[in-house]
C-alpha positions in Angstrom: -6.1 -17.5 7.2 -3.2 -15.1 7.3 -3.6 -11.7 8.8 -3.2 -8.6 6.6 0.1 -7.9 8.4 1.4 -11.4 7.6 0.3 -11.1 4.0 2.2 -7.8 3.5 5.2 -9.0 5.4 5.3 -12.2 3.3 5.4 -10.1 0.0 8.1 -7.6 0.9 10.3 -8.9 3.7 11.0 -6.2 6.3 14.4 -5.7 7.9 15.2 -7.7 11.1 13.9 -6.5 14.4 17.3 -5.0 15.3 17.4 -3.0 12.1 13.9 -1.6 12.8 14.9 -0.1 16.1 15.7 3.3 14.6 12.8 5.8 14.3 11.1 5.5 11.0 13.3 2.6 9.7 11.6 0.0 7.5 8.1 1.2 7.5 8.5 4.3 5.3 10.1 2.0 2.7 7.1 -0.3 2.7 4.8 2.7 2.8 6.5 4.1 -0.2 6.1 0.8 -2.1 2.3 0.7 -1.5 1.9 4.4 -2.1 3.8 4.1 -5.4 2.0 1.0 -6.7 -1.5 2.3 -5.9 -1.1 6.0 -5.6 -2.4 5.8 -2.1 -2.3 9.1 -0.3 -0.4 8.4 3.0 0.9 11.0 5.3 2.1 11.2 8.9 5.4 9.3 9.0 5.7 10.5 12.6 2.7 8.3 13.5 4.5 5.2 12.1 7.7 5.0 14.1 6.5 3.5 17.4 7.9 0.0 18.1 6.0 -2.7 19.9 8.2 -3.6 22.9 7.9 -7.4 22.4 7.5 -7.7 18.6 9.3 -4.7 17.0 8.8 -5.8 13.4 5.1 -6.8 13.8 4.5 -3.7 15.9 5.8 -1.4 13.3 3.8 -3.1 10.6 0.6 -2.9 12.7 1.1 0.8 13.3 1.7 1.2 9.6 -1.6 -0.5 8.7 -3.5 1.5 11.3 -1.9 4.7 10.1 -2.8 3.8 6.5 -6.4 3.1 7.5 -6.9 6.6 8.7 -6.3 7.9 5.2 -7.9 5.1 3.1 -10.6 2.4 3.2 -9.9 -1.2 4.1 -10.7 -2.1 0.5 -7.8 0.0 -0.8 -5.4 -1.8 1.6 -6.7 -5.2 0.4 -6.2 -4.0 -3.2 -2.6 -3.0 -2.3 -1.9 -6.4 -0.9 -3.3 -8.2 -3.9 -1.4 -5.8 -6.2 1.9 -6.6 -4.4 1.1 -10.3 -4.8 0.6 -9.7 -8.5 3.9 -7.9 -8.9 5.7 -10.8 -7.0 4.0 -13.3 -9.3 5.0 -11.4 -12.5 8.5 -10.4 -11.5 9.4 -13.3 -9.3 12.7 -12.8 -7.5 13.1 -9.3 -9.1 9.9 -7.9 -7.5 11.6 -5.4 -5.2 14.0 -4.2 -7.8 11.2 -3.7 -10.2 9.1 -1.6 -7.8 12.1 0.6 -7.0 13.1 1.0 -10.7 9.5 1.8 -11.7 9.2 4.4 -8.9 12.4 6.1 -10.1 11.2 6.0 -13.7 7.7 7.3 -12.6 5.8 4.5 -14.3 3.6 1.7 -13.2 5.4 -1.1 -11.3 2.8 -3.6 -12.5 3.6 -2.6 -16.1 7.3 -3.1 -15.6 6.7 -6.4 -13.8 4.5 -7.5 -16.7 7.3 -6.7 -19.2 9.7 -8.8 -17.1 7.2 -11.7 -17.0 6.6 -11.7 -20.8 10.2 -11.2 -21.7 11.2 -14.3 -19.7 8.1 -16.3 -20.4 7.6 -16.6 -16.6 10.8 -18.6 -16.3 13.4 -16.7 -14.2 16.0 -19.5 -14.1 19.1 -18.0 -15.7 17.2 -14.9 -16.8 19.9 -12.5 -15.7 22.3 -14.1 -18.3 19.7 -14.9 -21.0 20.5 -13.8 -24.5 17.8 -13.9 -27.2 18.5 -15.0 -30.8 18.5 -11.3 -31.7 21.1 -10.6 -29.1 18.9 -8.9 -26.4 20.3 -9.3 -22.9 19.1 -10.1 -19.4 15.9 -9.8 -17.4 14.5 -6.9 -19.5 16.0 -8.1 -22.7 17.9 -5.0 -23.6 19.5 -4.5 -27.0 23.3 -4.1 -26.4 23.4 -0.7 -28.2 20.4 0.6 -26.3 21.8 -0.6 -23.0 25.4 0.7 -23.4 24.9 3.8 -25.6 21.4 5.1 -24.8 20.8 4.0 -21.2 24.5 3.8 -20.1 23.9 0.6 -18.1 25.6 -2.7 -18.0 22.9 -5.1 -19.3 24.7 -8.1 -17.5 24.1 -6.5 -14.1 20.6 -7.4 -13.0 19.8 -4.2 -11.1 21.1 -2.0 -13.9 19.3 -4.1 -16.5 16.0 -3.6 -14.8 16.6 0.1 -14.0 17.5 0.6 -17.7 14.5 -1.3 -18.9 12.2 0.8 -16.7 13.8 4.0 -17.9 13.6 2.9 -21.6 9.9 2.0 -21.2 9.3 5.4 -19.6 11.1 7.0 -22.7 8.7 5.1 -25.0 5.7 6.2 -23.0 6.8 9.8 -23.4 7.6 9.4 -27.1 4.2 8.0 -27.8 2.3 10.4 -25.6 1.2 7.9 -22.9 -0.2 5.4 -25.4 0.7 2.2 -23.5 0.2 -0.2 -26.5 2.4 1.8 -28.8 5.0 2.2 -26.1 5.1 -1.5 -25.6 5.3 -2.2 -29.3 8.2 0.3 -29.5 9.9 -1.4 -26.6 9.6 -4.7 -28.5 10.2 -3.7 -32.1 12.0 -0.4 -31.8 10.5 3.1 -31.8 11.5 4.0 -35.3 9.4 1.4 -37.0 6.3 2.1 -34.7 6.7 5.9 -35.2 6.6 5.4 -39.0 3.3 3.5 -38.7 4.7 0.0 -38.7 2.6 -2.6 -36.7 4.5 -5.9 -36.8 2.2 -8.7 -35.7 4.8 -10.0 -33.1 5.0 -6.5 -31.5 1.2 -6.2 -31.4 0.9 -9.6 -29.7 3.7 -8.7 -27.3 2.0 -5.5 -26.3 -1.4 -7.2 -25.8 0.1 -9.9 -23.6 2.0 -7.4 -21.4 -1.2 -5.3 -21.0 -3.2 -8.4 -20.1 -0.7 -9.5 -17.5 -0.4 -6.0 -16.0 -4.2 -5.8 -15.6 -4.6 -9.3 -14.2 
């Protein structure tokens, strides 16, 4: 049975012990990830910068967990760990990029991760260079015109592709007033068709699959 510390560390690898020697390094980043994913109210970074003399990385993580427990229940921490595992399962090698992109776009990391999973059918081999029959590119399957003209990103660059996809999904959520199903349908079939009342069966199925994966 792995400890909570080991479970969290295995999901999002912390910097090396040497990199953690600076006050506040490493832990605030992990704290931000969990706070973002689960809207956990965490405060007091000053309480999180003490380094265990023999095990710097483990010591920092232990202090982080103890600091988090002062503001939340253990059940919430367990939920955070399980949620991070879900994101890693859905987004595979892109999990950390997905969480950062979602945070910057102010949308759910699990939703972005679910889009990544469905767009790639859970197969990440060669996903960064994948092109659909319709010409959509990369991990988030961005249409070239959307990527280059609307989002101003290079769809062949993995990080830009995911950042652009998260931003585009956020745009769809705003356009459809927070309706996740309509936003996902628009992401898949284009906002014009959905805004005009179109409900293509493929877009409906796509949205339902993404939502199921995000809620798993």
